[in-house]
MMTF fields as JSON, N, C-alpha, C and O atoms, coordinates in Angstrom:
{
  "mmtfVersion": "1.0.0",
  "mmtfProducer": "UNKNOWN",
  "numBonds": 279,
  "numAtoms": 280,
  "numGroups": 70,
  "numChains": 1,
  "numModels": 1,
  "chainsPerModel": [1],
  "groupsPerChain": [70],
  "chainIdList": ["A"],
  "bondAtomList": [4, 2, 8, 6, 12, 10, 16, 14, 20, 18, 24, 22, 28, 26, 32, 30, 36, 34, 40, 38, 44, 42, 48, 46, 52, 50, 56, 54, 60, 58, 64, 62, 68, 66, 72, 70, 76, 74, 80, 78, 84, 82, 88, 86, 92, 90, 96, 94, 100, 98, 104, 102, 108, 106, 112, 110, 116, 114, 120, 118, 124, 122, 128, 126, 132, 130, 136, 134, 140, 138, 144, 142, 148, 146, 152, 150, 156, 154, 160, 158, 164, 162, 168, 166, 172, 170, 176, 174, 180, 178, 184, 182, 188, 186, 192, 190, 196, 194, 200, 198, 204, 202, 208, 206, 212, 210, 216, 214, 220, 218, 224, 222, 228, 226, 232, 230, 236, 234, 240, 238, 244, 242, 248, 246, 252, 250, 256, 254, 260, 258, 264, 262, 268, 266, 272, 270, 276, 274],
  "bondOrderList": [1, 1, 1, 1, 1, 1, 1, 1, 1, 1, 1, 1, 1, 1, 1, 1, 1, 1, 1, 1, 1, 1, 1, 1, 1, 1, 1, 1, 1, 1, 1, 1, 1, 1, 1, 1, 1, 1, 1, 1, 1, 1, 1, 1, 1, 1, 1, 1, 1, 1, 1, 1, 1, 1, 1, 1, 1, 1, 1, 1, 1, 1, 1, 1, 1, 1, 1, 1, 1],
  "groupList": [{"groupName": "MET", "atomNameList": ["N", "CA", "C", "O"], "elementList": ["N", "C", "C", "O"], "formalChargeList": [0, 0, 0, 0], "bondAtomList": [1, 0, 2, 1, 3, 2], "bondOrderList": [1, 1, 2], "singleLetterCode": "M", "chemCompType": "L-PEPTIDE LINKING"}, {"groupName": "SER", "atomNameList": ["N", "CA", "C", "O"], "elementList": ["N", "C", "C", "O"], "formalChargeList": [0, 0, 0, 0], "bondAtomList": [1, 0, 2, 1, 3, 2], "bondOrderList": [1, 1, 2], "singleLetterCode": "S", "chemCompType": "L-PEPTIDE LINKING"}, {"groupName": "ARG", "atomNameList": ["N", "CA", "C", "O"], "elementList": ["N", "C", "C", "O"], "formalChargeList": [0, 0, 0, 0], "bondAtomList": [1, 0, 2, 1, 3, 2], "bondOrderList": [1, 1, 2], "singleLetterCode": "R", "chemCompType": "L-PEPTIDE LINKING"}, {"groupName": "GLU", "atomNameList": ["N", "CA", "C", "O"], "elementList": ["N", "C", "C", "O"], "formalChargeList": [0, 0, 0, 0], "bondAtomList": [1, 0, 2, 1, 3, 2], "bondOrderList": [1, 1, 2], "singleLetterCode": "E", "chemCompType": "L-PEPTIDE LINKING"}, {"groupName": "THR", "atomNameList": ["N", "CA", "C", "O"], "elementList": ["N", "C", "C", "O"], "formalChargeList": [0, 0, 0, 0], "bondAtomList": [1, 0, 2, 1, 3, 2], "bondOrderList": [1, 1, 2], "singleLetterCode": "T", "chemCompType": "L-PEPTIDE LINKING"}, {"groupName": "ALA", "atomNameList": ["N", "CA", "C", "O"], "elementList": ["N", "C", "C", "O"], "formalChargeList": [0, 0, 0, 0], "bondAtomList": [1, 0, 2, 1, 3, 2], "bondOrderList": [1, 1, 2], "singleLetterCode": "A", "chemCompType": "L-PEPTIDE LINKING"}, {"groupName": "LEU", "atomNameList": ["N", "CA", "C", "O"], "elementList": ["N", "C", "C", "O"], "formalChargeList": [0, 0, 0, 0], "bondAtomList": [1, 0, 2, 1, 3, 2], "bondOrderList": [1, 1, 2], "singleLetterCode": "L", "chemCompType": "L-PEPTIDE LINKING"}, {"groupName": "PHE", "atomNameList": ["N", "CA", "C", "O"], "elementList": ["N", "C", "C", "O"], "formalChargeList": [0, 0, 0, 0], "bondAtomList": [1, 0, 2, 1, 3, 2], "bondOrderList": [1, 1, 2], "singleLetterCode": "F", "chemCompType": "L-PEPTIDE LINKING"}, {"groupName": "ASP", "atomNameList": ["N", "CA", "C", "O"], "elementList": ["N", "C", "C", "O"], "formalChargeList": [0, 0, 0, 0], "bondAtomList": [1, 0, 2, 1, 3, 2], "bondOrderList": [1, 1, 2], "singleLetterCode": "D", "chemCompType": "L-PEPTIDE LINKING"}, {"groupName": "GLY", "atomNameList": ["N", "CA", "C", "O"], "elementList": ["N", "C", "C", "O"], "formalChargeList": [0, 0, 0, 0], "bondAtomList": [1, 0, 2, 1, 3, 2], "bondOrderList": [1, 1, 2], "singleLetterCode": "G", "chemCompType": "PEPTIDE LINKING"}, {"groupName": "VAL", "atomNameList": ["N", "CA", "C", "O"], "elementList": ["N", "C", "C", "O"], "formalChargeList": [0, 0, 0, 0], "bondAtomList": [1, 0, 2, 1, 3, 2], "bondOrderList": [1, 1, 2], "singleLetterCode": "V", "chemCompType": "L-PEPTIDE LINKING"}, {"groupName": "CYS", "atomNameList": ["N", "CA", "C", "O"], "elementList": ["N", "C", "C", "O"], "formalChargeList": [0, 0, 0, 0], "bondAtomList": [1, 0, 2, 1, 3, 2], "bondOrderList": [1, 1, 2], "singleLetterCode": "C", "chemCompType": "L-PEPTIDE LINKING"}, {"groupName": "ASN", "atomNameList": ["N", "CA", "C", "O"], "elementList": ["N", "C", "C", "O"], "formalChargeList": [0, 0, 0, 0], "bondAtomList": [1, 0, 2, 1, 3, 2], "bondOrderList": [1, 1, 2], "singleLetterCode": "N", "chemCompType": "L-PEPTIDE LINKING"}, {"groupName": "ILE", "atomNameList": ["N", "CA", "C", "O"], "elementList": ["N", "C", "C", "O"], "formalChargeList": [0, 0, 0, 0], "bondAtomList": [1, 0, 2, 1, 3, 2], "bondOrderList": [1, 1, 2], "singleLetterCode": "I", "chemCompType": "L-PEPTIDE LINKING"}, {"groupName": "TYR", "atomNameList": ["N", "CA", "C", "O"], "elementList": ["N", "C", "C", "O"], "formalChargeList": [0, 0, 0, 0], "bondAtomList": [1, 0, 2, 1, 3, 2], "bondOrderList": [1, 1, 2], "singleLetterCode": "Y", "chemCompType": "L-PEPTIDE LINKING"}, {"groupName": "LYS", "atomNameList": ["N", "CA", "C", "O"], "elementList": ["N", "C", "C", "O"], "formalChargeList": [0, 0, 0, 0], "bondAtomList": [1, 0, 2, 1, 3, 2], "bondOrderList": [1, 1, 2], "singleLetterCode": "K", "chemCompType": "L-PEPTIDE LINKING"}, {"groupName": "HIS", "atomNameList": ["N", "CA", "C", "O"], "elementList": ["N", "C", "C", "O"], "formalChargeList": [0, 0, 0, 0], "bondAtomList": [1, 0, 2, 1, 3, 2], "bondOrderList": [1, 1, 2], "singleLetterCode": "H", "chemCompType": "L-PEPTIDE LINKING"}, {"groupName": "PRO", "atomNameList": ["N", "CA", "C", "O"], "elementList": ["N", "C", "C", "O"], "formalChargeList": [0, 0, 0, 0], "bondAtomList": [1, 0, 2, 1, 3, 2], "bondOrderList": [1, 1, 2], "singleLetterCode": "P", "chemCompType": "L-PEPTIDE LINKING"}],
  "groupTypeList": [0, 1, 2, 2, 3, 4, 5, 2, 6, 3, 5, 7, 2, 8, 2, 4, 9, 7, 1, 10, 6, 11, 12, 4, 1, 6, 12, 12, 12, 9, 11, 9, 7, 13, 12, 2, 4, 1, 8, 6, 13, 5, 14, 9, 3, 15, 16, 9, 6, 8, 9, 14, 10, 13, 12, 8, 1, 7, 10, 4, 17, 2, 2, 6, 9, 17, 9, 4, 11, 2],
  "groupIdList": [1, 2, 3, 4, 5, 6, 7, 8, 9, 10, 11, 12, 13, 14, 15, 16, 17, 18, 19, 20, 21, 22, 23, 24, 25, 26, 27, 28, 29, 30, 31, 32, 33, 34, 35, 36, 37, 38, 39, 40, 41, 42, 43, 44, 45, 46, 47, 48, 49, 50, 51, 52, 53, 54, 55, 56, 57, 58, 59, 60, 61, 62, 63, 64, 65, 66, 67, 68, 69, 70],
  "secStructList": [7, 7, 2, 2, 2, 2, 2, 2, 2, 2, 2, 2, 2, 2, 2, 2, 1, 7, 1, 7, 7, 7, 7, 6, 6, 7, 5, 7, 6, 6, 1, 7, 5, 7, 7, 1, 2, 2, 2, 2, 2, 2, 2, 2, 2, 2, 2, 6, 7, 7, 7, 3, 3, 3, 6, 6, 3, 3, 3, 7, 7, 7, 7, 7, 7, 6, 6, 7, 7, 7],
  "xCoordList": [37.905, 39.277, 39.301, 38.451, 40.276, 40.361, 40.884, 41.468, 40.66, 41.177, 42.701, 43.294, 43.309, 44.779, 45.277, 46.231, 44.615, 44.997, 44.758, 45.579, 43.626, 43.312, 44.372, 44.841, 44.748, 45.766, 47.101, 47.817, 47.433, 48.689, 48.699, 49.694, 47.581, 47.499, 47.491, 48.079, 46.825, 46.834, 48.238, 48.648, 48.973, 50.35, 51.217, 52.071, 51.009, 51.731, 51.439, 52.355, 50.156, 49.763, 50.407, 50.929, 50.364, 50.918, 52.43, 52.971, 53.091, 54.55, 54.985, 55.974, 54.252, 54.697, 53.921, 54.412, 52.71, 51.864, 51.037, 50.257, 51.194, 50.426, 49.328, 49.569, 48.126, 47.014, 46.69, 45.702, 47.517, 47.296, 48.579, 49.672, 48.441, 49.575, 49.273, 48.25, 50.147, 49.925, 50.772, 51.962, 50.163, 50.877, 51.723, 51.183, 53.041, 53.918, 53.963, 54.597, 53.312, 53.235, 51.856, 51.318, 51.296, 50.0, 49.982, 50.865, 48.984, 48.869, 47.955, 46.846, 48.419, 47.698, 46.809, 46.936, 45.923, 44.897, 45.361, 44.961, 46.199, 46.646, 47.871, 48.402, 48.333, 49.516, 50.734, 51.748, 50.649, 51.787, 51.827, 50.947, 52.854, 53.027, 53.485, 54.067, 53.218, 53.683, 55.049, 55.157, 56.081, 57.455, 58.171, 59.201, 57.651, 58.305, 57.358, 56.138, 57.947, 57.139, 56.212, 55.06, 56.691, 55.857, 54.642, 53.569, 54.798, 53.663, 52.624, 51.423, 53.098, 52.193, 51.444, 50.238, 52.151, 51.509, 50.438, 49.33, 50.758, 49.78, 48.572, 47.434, 48.813, 47.726, 46.859, 45.631, 47.493, 46.758, 45.895, 44.76, 46.429, 45.653, 44.483, 43.377, 44.733, 43.683, 42.542, 41.377, 42.877, 41.879, 41.451, 40.705, 41.903, 41.455, 41.917, 41.189, 43.126, 43.642, 43.876, 44.298, 43.601, 43.829, 45.306, 45.723, 46.088, 47.515, 48.117, 47.409, 49.427, 50.136, 51.487, 51.962, 52.103, 53.398, 54.473, 54.372, 55.508, 56.689, 57.878, 58.22, 58.499, 59.573, 59.059, 58.153, 59.602, 59.181, 58.279, 58.056, 57.762, 56.965, 55.529, 55.275, 54.59, 53.191, 52.95, 53.148, 52.531, 52.358, 50.874, 50.109, 50.477, 49.097, 49.093, 50.097, 47.967, 47.932, 48.06, 47.716, 48.567, 48.63, 47.219, 46.372, 46.97, 45.677, 45.848, 46.499, 45.266, 45.399, 44.228, 43.081, 44.524, 43.479, 42.737, 43.165, 41.63, 40.866, 41.724, 42.469, 41.611, 42.335, 43.803, 44.537, 44.233, 45.618, 45.812, 45.026, 46.851, 47.16, 47.94, 48.679, 47.77, 48.532, 49.749, 50.53],
  "yCoordList": [-21.494, -21.393, -20.706, -20.956, -19.853, -19.111, -19.993, -21.052, -19.533, -20.265, -20.353, -21.36, -19.287, -19.268, -20.335, -21.059, -20.418, -21.428, -22.84, -23.737, -23.022, -24.323, -24.711, -25.85, -23.782, -24.052, -24.399, -25.278, -23.716, -23.977, -25.39, -26.106, -25.786, -27.129, -28.212, -29.278, -27.935, -28.901, -29.052, -30.16, -27.96, -28.028, -28.814, -29.595, -28.618, -29.374, -30.865, -31.687, -31.215, -32.611, -33.211, -34.325, -32.46, -32.969, -33.193, -34.126, -32.337, -32.429, -33.496, -34.191, -33.635, -34.513, -35.815, -36.782, -35.847, -37.02, -36.962, -37.875, -35.908, -35.739, -34.713, -33.641, -35.048, -34.134, -33.27, -32.536, -33.354, -32.552, -31.806, -32.366, -30.559, -29.753, -29.239, -28.589, -29.52, -29.116, -27.901, -27.86, -26.93, -25.757, -26.159, -26.543, -26.073, -26.524, -25.56, -25.855, -24.434, -23.519, -23.617, -22.629, -24.815, -25.085, -24.589, -24.927, -23.792, -23.244, -24.129, -24.451, -24.52, -25.437, -24.687, -24.87, -23.856, -23.166, -22.728, -23.303, -21.714, -21.162, -21.843, -21.394, -22.908, -23.628, -23.359, -24.044, -22.391, -22.06, -22.896, -23.72, -22.671, -23.398, -24.824, -25.116, -25.686, -27.067, -27.115, -27.085, -27.189, -27.17, -28.496, -28.732, -29.356, -30.639, -31.784, -31.623, -32.935, -34.114, -34.434, -34.808, -34.295, -34.591, -33.668, -34.089, -32.411, -31.479, -31.964, -31.927, -32.421, -32.902, -34.145, -34.263, -35.071, -36.289, -35.946, -36.479, -35.063, -34.66, -33.988, -34.252, -33.115, -32.441, -33.458, -33.389, -34.398, -35.418, -36.276, -36.602, -36.645, -37.448, -36.649, -37.17, -35.397, -34.55, -34.318, -34.271, -34.173, -33.815, -34.985, -34.788, -36.185, -37.37, -37.486, -38.016, -36.995, -37.131, -38.602, -39.37, -38.991, -40.375, -40.688, -41.832, -39.688, -39.881, -38.668, -37.736, -38.692, -37.58, -38.072, -39.12, -37.331, -37.704, -36.862, -35.638, -37.55, -36.887, -37.417, -38.597, -36.528, -36.921, -38.024, -37.774, -39.228, -40.311, -41.33, -42.415, -41.0, -41.964, -41.487, -40.312, -42.427, -42.149, -42.582, -43.749, -41.663, -41.91, -41.961, -41.088, -42.985, -43.088, -42.925, -43.193, -42.488, -42.242, -43.53, -44.617, -43.371, -44.504, -44.862, -43.985, -46.114, -46.581, -46.991, -47.992, -46.218, -46.478, -47.323, -47.086, -48.291, -49.144, -48.45, -47.392, -49.028, -48.456, -48.339, -49.257, -47.224, -47.016, -46.646, -46.533, -46.457, -46.108, -44.618, -43.807, -44.259, -42.85, -42.304, -43.031, -41.019, -40.357, -39.725, -39.113],
  "zCoordList": [101.639, 101.225, 99.857, 99.002, 99.679, 98.424, 97.292, 97.523, 96.08, 94.906, 94.949, 94.564, 95.42, 95.5, 96.492, 96.211, 97.653, 98.637, 98.098, 98.289, 97.425, 96.841, 95.821, 95.815, 94.967, 93.945, 94.598, 94.12, 95.679, 96.376, 96.964, 96.855, 97.588, 98.166, 97.085, 97.266, 95.965, 94.866, 94.291, 93.946, 94.183, 93.688, 94.666, 94.245, 95.953, 96.976, 96.826, 96.863, 96.658, 96.481, 95.235, 95.27, 94.135, 92.881, 92.983, 92.389, 93.733, 93.85, 94.849, 94.616, 95.972, 97.057, 97.171, 97.754, 96.618, 96.796, 98.067, 98.336, 98.852, 100.089, 99.863, 99.307, 100.295, 100.063, 101.27, 101.263, 102.309, 103.514, 103.827, 103.745, 104.181, 104.599, 105.996, 106.209, 106.942, 108.331, 108.655, 108.345, 109.268, 109.73, 110.933, 111.97, 110.801, 111.88, 113.055, 114.068, 112.939, 114.08, 114.725, 115.225, 114.707, 115.308, 116.741, 117.53, 117.08, 118.42, 119.239, 118.815, 120.411, 121.282, 122.266, 123.477, 121.766, 122.546, 123.929, 124.941, 123.961, 125.231, 125.802, 126.818, 125.182, 125.676, 124.805, 124.933, 123.939, 123.084, 121.82, 121.57, 121.038, 119.781, 120.056, 121.1, 119.12, 119.209, 118.537, 117.312, 119.357, 118.86, 119.046, 118.415, 119.893, 120.168, 119.814, 119.802, 119.528, 119.227, 120.385, 120.166, 121.609, 122.781, 122.843, 123.276, 122.415, 122.358, 121.35, 121.618, 120.183, 119.138, 119.603, 119.383, 120.245, 120.728, 121.762, 121.704, 122.705, 123.721, 123.075, 123.465, 122.082, 121.381, 120.65, 120.71, 119.964, 119.222, 120.118, 119.771, 121.272, 122.21, 122.783, 122.924, 123.108, 123.687, 122.703, 123.098, 121.417, 120.415, 119.533, 118.573, 119.838, 119.127, 117.685, 116.846, 117.38, 116.018, 115.699, 116.563, 114.462, 114.03, 113.883, 114.062, 113.561, 113.38, 112.696, 112.315, 112.548, 111.941, 111.462, 111.9, 110.575, 110.023, 110.686, 110.763, 111.165, 111.72, 110.936, 111.016, 110.18, 109.264, 108.347, 107.553, 108.427, 107.532, 108.22, 107.683, 109.386, 110.151, 110.323, 110.588, 110.166, 110.462, 111.898, 112.239, 112.729, 114.158, 114.473, 114.063, 115.2, 115.665, 117.181, 117.841, 117.728, 119.179, 119.983, 119.519, 121.205, 122.127, 122.535, 122.702, 122.691, 123.171, 124.622, 124.922, 125.514, 126.948, 127.422, 127.044, 128.237, 128.79, 129.915, 130.376, 130.364, 131.468, 132.73, 133.073, 133.398, 134.634, 134.453, 135.435, 133.219, 132.95, 133.168, 132.68, 133.897, 134.127, 132.949, 132.285, 132.697, 131.636, 132.211, 131.482]
}
């Protein structure tokens, strides 16, 4: 990461208190951009994300039991 990018992220952290900035045009590998909450949830479950922030809520993935259909 360049110094300019690092400085930008540090300024974001200092201003917001968040140390992570997510690109909202995240591309779902051949499935298009993630534009809906349902797309983000499906992406997170597929890729094992620990959680993500949507507006003012921290969302964690659903935990499915054995034999549960998606």
